[in-house]
N, CA, C and O of each residue as an XYZ file, in Angstrom:
416
protein
N      13.160     98.997    119.638
C      11.822     98.862    120.191
C      10.906     98.265    119.119
O      10.951     98.664    117.956
N      10.087     97.317    119.525
C       9.181     96.658    118.595
C       8.004     97.566    118.281
O       7.561     98.354    119.116
N       7.525     97.438    117.093
C       6.312     98.160    116.701
C       5.346     97.164    116.097
O       5.732     96.082    115.656
N       4.121     97.538    116.088
C       3.097     96.738    115.425
C       2.401     97.616    114.408
O       2.472     98.842    114.494
N       1.743     97.017    113.467
C       1.073     97.822    112.442
C      -0.385     98.042    112.832
O      -1.025     97.189    113.446
N      -0.871     99.185    112.465
C      -2.275     99.528    112.729
C      -3.158     98.659    111.837
O      -2.881     98.546    110.643
N      -4.212     98.040    112.375
C      -5.067     97.197    111.536
C      -5.920     98.002    110.551
O      -6.515     97.432    109.637
N      -5.981     99.323    110.735
C      -6.820    100.140    109.860
C      -6.024    100.819    108.749
O      -6.418    100.763    107.584
N      -4.899    101.465    109.102
C      -4.129    102.174    108.081
C      -2.823    101.476    107.732
O      -2.231    101.784    106.697
N      -2.353    100.546    108.560
C      -1.160     99.781    108.266
C       0.149    100.448    108.648
O       1.212     99.869    108.420
N       0.111    101.628    109.213
C       1.351    102.317    109.591
C       1.856    101.783    110.927
O       1.064    101.281    111.725
N       3.169    101.883    111.189
C       3.706    101.351    112.444
C       3.253    102.165    113.655
O       3.237    103.396    113.642
N       2.888    101.425    114.700
C       2.367    102.026    115.931
C       3.127    101.388    117.092
O       3.479    100.210    117.028
N       3.379    102.142    118.134
C       4.045    101.616    119.323
C       3.219    100.525    119.980
O       1.995    100.522    119.855
N       3.863     99.601    120.677
C       3.140     98.472    121.257
C       2.245     98.846    122.438
O       1.356     98.077    122.805
N       2.468    100.012    123.034
C       1.672    100.370    124.209
C       0.536    101.336    123.887
O      -0.262    101.652    124.770
N       0.443    101.807    122.655
C      -0.599    102.778    122.292
C      -1.944    102.079    122.102
O      -2.014    100.968    121.575
N      -3.007    102.751    122.540
C      -4.356    102.210    122.399
C      -5.057    102.721    121.166
O      -6.064    102.149    120.749
N      -4.545    103.796    120.567
C      -5.124    104.323    119.344
C      -4.000    104.716    118.390
O      -2.898    105.053    118.823
N      -4.282    104.672    117.117
C      -3.289    104.984    116.093
C      -3.103    106.503    116.022
O      -4.094    107.227    115.919
N      -1.869    107.006    116.074
C      -1.672    108.454    115.989
C      -1.906    109.003    114.584
O      -2.040    110.216    114.425
N      -1.957    108.171    113.585
C      -2.142    108.631    112.200
C      -3.610    108.683    111.807
O      -4.081    109.696    111.289
N      -4.341    107.586    112.053
C      -5.752    107.565    111.636
C      -6.712    107.760    112.801
O      -7.919    107.862    112.581
N      -6.218    107.814    114.021
C      -6.994    108.070    115.244
C      -8.034    106.983    115.553
O      -8.999    107.226    116.278
N      -7.829    105.807    115.005
C      -8.740    104.697    115.294
C      -8.262    103.963    116.543
O      -7.061    103.861    116.794
N      -9.217    103.452    117.325
C      -8.868    102.676    118.513
C      -8.399    101.286    118.083
O      -9.068    100.608    117.305
N      -7.263    100.881    118.590
C      -6.704     99.574    118.245
C      -7.245     98.563    119.261
O      -7.067     98.736    120.466
N      -7.902     97.515    118.773
C      -8.445     96.528    119.710
C      -7.312     95.767    120.412
O      -6.279     95.456    119.819
N      -7.546     95.486    121.685
C      -6.568     94.756    122.485
C      -6.824     93.270    122.301
O      -7.959     92.808    122.411
N      -5.769     92.531    122.022
C      -5.903     91.089    121.836
C      -6.157     90.425    123.183
O      -5.409     90.636    124.138
N      -7.197     89.635    123.254
C      -7.530     88.912    124.475
C      -6.742     87.607    124.508
O      -6.582     86.952    123.478
N      -6.259     87.236    125.662
C      -5.569     85.954    125.811
C      -6.602     84.838    125.708
O      -7.713     84.959    126.223
N      -6.232     83.769    125.051
C      -7.139     82.647    124.918
C      -7.343     81.970    126.263
O      -6.400     81.774    127.030
N      -8.582     81.621    126.530
C      -8.904     80.950    127.773
C      -8.457     79.499    127.677
O      -8.657     78.849    126.651
N      -7.867     79.004    128.722
C      -7.378     77.630    128.687
C      -8.557     76.658    128.642
O      -9.647     76.953    129.130
N      -8.313     75.523    128.057
C      -9.370     74.519    127.927
C      -9.274     73.460    129.012
O      -9.838     72.375    128.873
N      -8.562     73.767    130.096
C      -8.434     72.779    131.169
C      -9.784     72.491    131.809
O     -10.063     71.346    132.166
N     -10.627     73.510    131.961
C     -11.932     73.296    132.577
C     -12.815     72.398    131.745
O     -13.531     71.554    132.283
N     -12.770     72.573    130.419
C     -13.578     71.749    129.529
C     -13.071     70.311    129.551
O     -13.862     69.370    129.618
N     -11.749     70.142    129.494
C     -11.178     68.802    129.548
C     -11.484     68.143    130.889
O     -11.745     66.941    130.952
N     -11.451     68.933    131.957
C     -11.746     68.383    133.275
C     -13.160     67.845    133.367
O     -13.390     66.795    133.967
N     -14.110     68.560    132.774
C     -15.492     68.084    132.787
C     -15.633     66.786    132.010
O     -16.388     65.899    132.411
N     -14.911     66.668    130.898
C     -14.961     65.431    130.117
C     -14.441     64.254    130.935
O     -15.054     63.187    130.966
N     -13.303     64.459    131.597
C     -12.729     63.379    132.399
C     -13.622     63.024    133.572
O     -13.744     61.847    133.913
N     -14.248     64.006    134.197
C     -15.143     63.716    135.318
C     -16.352     62.914    134.852
O     -16.749     61.957    135.516
N     -16.944     63.291    133.718
C     -18.090     62.541    133.207
C     -17.709     61.111    132.861
O     -18.443     60.174    133.176
N     -16.556     60.942    132.212
C     -16.108     59.608    131.843
C     -15.823     58.779    133.094
O     -16.163     57.597    133.139
N     -15.213     59.376    134.096
C     -14.932     58.656    135.330
C     -16.198     58.253    136.059
O     -16.286     57.143    136.586
N     -17.186     59.146    136.095
C     -18.455     58.791    136.735
C     -19.163     57.679    135.975
O     -19.806     56.822    136.582
N     -19.048     57.686    134.653
C     -19.631     56.610    133.863
C     -18.950     55.281    134.172
O     -19.622     54.257    134.288
N     -17.632     55.286    134.307
C     -16.907     54.052    134.634
C     -17.281     53.538    136.022
O     -17.441     52.332    136.206
N     -17.422     54.424    136.994
C     -17.799     53.973    138.334
C     -19.229     53.428    138.337
O     -19.509     52.438    139.014
N     -20.125     54.055    137.597
C     -21.493     53.552    137.499
C     -21.520     52.199    136.802
O     -22.246     51.295    137.214
N     -20.728     52.067    135.746
C     -20.663     50.798    135.033
C     -20.102     49.700    135.936
O     -20.571     48.563    135.891
N     -19.107     50.029    136.748
C     -18.556     49.045    137.684
C     -19.620     48.611    138.687
O     -19.706     47.430    139.022
N     -20.426     49.547    139.165
C     -21.498     49.202    140.102
C     -22.548     48.304    139.476
O     -23.031     47.370    140.116
N     -22.903     48.577    138.234
C     -23.912     47.750    137.550
C     -23.363     46.346    137.293
O     -24.065     45.355    137.491
N     -22.120     46.268    136.855
C     -21.513     44.954    136.618
C     -21.422     44.168    137.921
O     -21.706     42.971    137.946
N     -21.033     44.829    138.991
C     -20.931     44.155    140.289
C     -22.302     43.654    140.750
O     -22.416     42.560    141.303
N     -23.328     44.454    140.520
C     -24.680     44.100    140.949
C     -25.174     42.860    140.215
O     -25.699     41.935    140.836
N     -25.008     42.838    138.904
C     -25.530     41.713    138.131
C     -24.613     40.494    138.180
O     -25.100     39.365    138.245
N     -23.291     40.699    138.149
C     -22.379     39.554    138.163
C     -22.295     38.920    139.547
O     -21.960     37.741    139.661
N     -22.588     39.666    140.580
C     -22.548     39.123    141.934
C     -23.782     38.340    142.310
O     -23.800     37.686    143.353
N     -24.823     38.388    141.485
C     -26.037     37.633    141.762
C     -27.021     38.363    142.656
O     -27.941     37.739    143.184
N     -26.858     39.652    142.843
C     -27.754     40.412    143.718
C     -29.064     40.790    143.042
O     -29.998     41.227    143.715
N     -29.151     40.632    141.728
C     -30.343     41.068    141.019
C     -31.455     40.030    141.057
O     -32.620     40.373    140.854
N     -31.119     38.760    141.314
C     -32.142     37.714    141.316
C     -32.374     37.129    139.934
O     -33.125     36.165    139.785
N     -31.738     37.700    138.927
C     -31.875     37.182    137.564
C     -30.780     36.135    137.319
O     -29.689     36.213    137.885
N     -31.089     35.180    136.485
C     -30.081     34.206    136.079
C     -29.489     34.695    134.764
O     -30.192     34.821    133.761
N     -28.196     34.965    134.782
C     -27.528     35.420    133.571
C     -27.295     34.235    132.649
O     -27.011     33.137    133.127
N     -27.409     34.430    131.324
C     -27.238     33.301    130.399
C     -25.786     32.806    130.312
O     -25.543     31.680    129.878
N     -24.834     33.632    130.717
C     -23.420     33.262    130.653
C     -22.878     33.252    132.074
O     -23.093     34.210    132.816
N     -22.185     32.197    132.468
C     -21.600     32.203    133.820
C     -20.441     33.200    133.908
O     -19.573     33.246    133.037
N     -20.451     33.983    134.964
C     -19.421     34.989    135.185
C     -18.392     34.410    136.150
O     -18.751     33.972    137.243
N     -17.116     34.402    135.761
C     -16.105     33.881    136.689
C     -15.983     34.766    137.934
O     -16.204     35.975    137.859
N     -15.633     34.170    139.070
C     -15.533     34.969    140.298
C     -14.412     36.000    140.257
O     -14.433     36.945    141.045
N     -13.446     35.852    139.375
C     -12.350     36.819    139.272
C     -12.853     38.180    138.796
O     -12.226     39.208    139.051
N     -13.979     38.175    138.110
C     -14.530     39.454    137.627
C     -14.920     40.328    138.809
O     -14.560     41.504    138.854
N     -15.656     39.762    139.772
C     -16.080     40.552    140.931
C     -14.950     40.791    141.913
O     -14.981     41.770    142.658
N     -13.975     39.936    141.930
C     -12.888     40.090    142.891
C     -11.829     41.078    142.423
O     -11.304     41.844    143.230
N     -11.505     41.074    141.128
C     -10.378     41.869    140.654
C     -10.746     42.928    139.616
O     -10.327     44.081    139.727
N     -11.521     42.542    138.619
C     -11.738     43.442    137.484
C     -12.708     44.594    137.800
O     -12.465     45.736    137.410
N     -13.781     44.294    138.491
C     -14.750     45.350    138.815
C     -14.153     46.383    139.780
O     -14.344     47.578    139.554
N     -13.439     45.987    140.846
C     -12.795     47.010    141.677
C     -11.737     47.812    140.916
O     -11.537     48.996    141.188
N     -11.058     47.163    139.961
C     -10.088     47.878    139.143
C     -10.780     48.922    138.262
O     -10.290     50.041    138.114
N     -11.919     48.548    137.682
C     -12.690     49.500    136.879
C     -13.206     50.649    137.750
O     -13.184     51.806    137.329
N     -13.662     50.335    138.942
C     -14.134     51.375    139.856
C     -13.004     52.329    140.246
O     -13.192     53.545    140.272
N     -11.822     51.766    140.550
C     -10.683     52.611    140.920
C     -10.224     53.473    139.752
O      -9.834     54.625    139.945
N     -10.269     52.925    138.546
C      -9.897     53.718    137.369
C     -10.888     54.865    137.161
O     -10.488     55.984    136.839
N     -12.169     54.586    137.342
C     -13.171     55.641    137.219
C     -13.012     56.706    138.285
O     -13.164     57.895    138.008
N     -12.709     56.288    139.492
C     -12.487     57.247    140.571
C     -11.241     58.094    140.301
O     -11.219     59.291    140.587
N     -10.211     57.460    139.750
C      -9.008     58.202    139.383
C      -9.290     59.232    138.304
O      -8.767     60.345    138.358
N     -10.119     58.873    137.314
C     -10.482     59.835    136.276
C     -11.291     60.999    136.846
O     -11.116     62.145    136.433
N     -12.167     60.700    137.787
C     -12.944     61.776    138.410
C     -12.012     62.741    139.144
O     -12.159     63.958    139.023
N     -11.068     62.211    139.893
C     -10.143     63.079    140.627
C      -9.247     63.869    139.690
O      -8.973     65.043    139.936
N      -8.782     63.232    138.610
C      -7.959     63.939    137.630
C      -8.763     65.044    136.935
O      -8.251     66.141    136.712
N     -10.011     64.751    136.597
C     -10.878     65.764    135.990
C     -11.152     66.909    136.940
O     -11.213     68.063    136.515
N     -11.319     66.614    138.215
C     -11.520     67.662    139.207
C     -10.286     68.536    139.329
O     -10.395     69.754    139.470
N      -9.102     67.913    139.275
C      -7.855     68.664    139.299
C      -7.759     69.588    138.086
O      -7.406     70.759    138.228
N      -8.071     69.074    136.894
C      -8.019     69.917    135.699
C      -9.052     71.027    135.748
O      -8.776     72.155    135.338
N     -10.241     70.713    136.249
C     -11.303     71.722    136.317
C     -10.929     72.857    137.263
O     -11.193     74.025    136.974
N     -10.321     72.517    138.381
C      -9.941     73.571    139.340
C      -8.706     74.335    138.857
O      -8.496     75.484    139.247
N      -7.889     73.701    138.012
C      -6.697     74.370    137.479
C      -7.072     75.436    136.464
O      -6.462     76.505    136.432
N      -8.064     75.159    135.639
C      -8.370     76.109    134.572
C      -9.719     76.630    134.713
O     -10.154     77.446    133.901
């Protein structure tokens, strides 16, 4: 049978005892560490929302909806392929972050 040592007197104590039989001190119970999935999930959700917002801003200005003339011509492939890809990646990060947040 395994034993652990008392943190106060150092003598061996059974693993199920809440107090030391020698010094009569209460032995603190070790708390399990809380998983960091919720914290990581929030990070991924924030990053994903930032990517989706950035995709919307790029689409707005590169598509010519703002009325401003941009100093650099934007190729049409940006609005057709790259911006939807950025939006989908951001949406994927949001969903992955939501999964991690609900897991932990």
